[in-house]
N, C-alpha and C positions, 0 to 999 in steps of 0.2 A: 645517498638514500636517507637513513638515519644521521641524525647531528648530534646526538646525545640521549642521555637518560633524564627523563622528567621527574619520575619519582618511583618510590617503591611504594606496594599497598598492602596493608592487612585488612581482613575482615572481622570486625569486633562484635561482641554480643552486647557490651554497655558502653556507649560512647563516652560518658562522663568518666567512669571507672578507668578506661583506657587513657583518656586524655590526661587524669592525674597521674597516671602510671610513667608516661611517656616524659610528662612535662615535671613532676615533681621528684621522681626518681632518677630518671635518665638524664634530666637537664635539658630536654628539648624545648624549643620555644613554639606556643601555639600561635600560627599565622592567620588562620581562617576556619571557621566553623559555620557551615550552610546553616545550622539553627539560629545562631547569633546572627547571621547575615540576613535572615529570613527567605533563604533561597529553598525552593523544593524540588527533589530529584524523584520524580514520578509520572506516570502516565507512558504514552507509546514511545517516545523517544527514548527515556530510561530504560522501558522494558526492552527495546530493541538493543540498546547499547550493551545492557548487561546480561541478556538472554535469560532474565528472571521476571517474567510478567506477573503483574500484580502487585509488585514491590514498591517500596518507597525507600530511598536511602538518606540517610544523615552522614556526610563528609566532613572531615577535618584534615586540615595540613598542619604539620609539624616539621619544624627545621632544625638542623644542628649543623653549623659549618655551611658547606655548599650542599648537603644532604637534605632531602625533602621527603617526608613519611606522610602518605595519605591513609586514613584510617576510614573505614566505611562500616556503618551499621545499617543493615537491613531490616526492615519492617514488612512482613512477617520475616522472621529469621529461618535462615537454613538450618542444615543439620549440623551440629557441633563437630569439629575435627579433633577427636579424642585420641589420646595415646599415639599421637603420631612421632615417627623417628625421624632423625635427619637422613636416615638410608632408605626412607619410602620415596618411590619414584614420584617425582613432582613436588617434592618437599622443597621449601625455600626458606632460608634465614637472612637476617639484616645483621650485618657486622658494624661495630662502632669501634673506632681507633681512640686509645687512650694512653696517656703517658704515665699512668699509675693504676695498673690492673689490681694491686693489692686494696687501694682505697675504693675502687669500683666494687670488688669483691665483699669489703666490709659494709659497704651501702647497701649491697643487694641482701646480704644476709640480714642487716639490721631491719630491713623492709620485708622481711619473709619471702623473698622471690625466691620461685622455684630454680635450683641450680641443678646442673648435671654433675658438676664436680667443683674442687677449687680450682685455682689458677693452674695450668698444665703449661710446661715448658715443652715446647715441640720442637725446638732449634732455632729457627729463625724468629719466632715470637713466643710470647707467654698469652695464653688464650683460656676463655672459660665460655660454655654455651649455658643459657640459661633461657627462661620462658616468661612472655608477658602474661597478663591475666586470663587470657583465652589459650595459652598453650602455643603461640606462635613461638618458633626457636629463633633466639638472638644470640650473638656472638660479641665478646669484646676482646680485642687483642692490642696487646703493647709489643710492636716491633722492636726488636733488640737493635741496639746501633752497630754498625758493622765493624 
């Protein structure tokens, strides 16, 4: 039936700000932007796919290794997802692998990224949770050698 996972997606409120965050701070590569490509996502087909009639979407794809992230900015925007917690039903997060969690932590702090805490040792890995500019939950993990 399914053969793999194509991408993960987050809805964002400011595409340019989000692209800058994921590209410049987290090191992802922007591979496609509907605005730059001159592609419009609006009208009956987009309304049917998203279930959000009367909206237009700007879509961008970023990659890191084998992972692919889709960012979608809707116009008009929906309601903000404020004060969401990882324990909320339906909550999702994206986890990045790293071989130097302390370097990641320093870069996030230097860029005033909202962090849940300093890196935590949970046994098999050292992890941190942090937020993107719209509050989407992100994680970085450094798996310990066996």
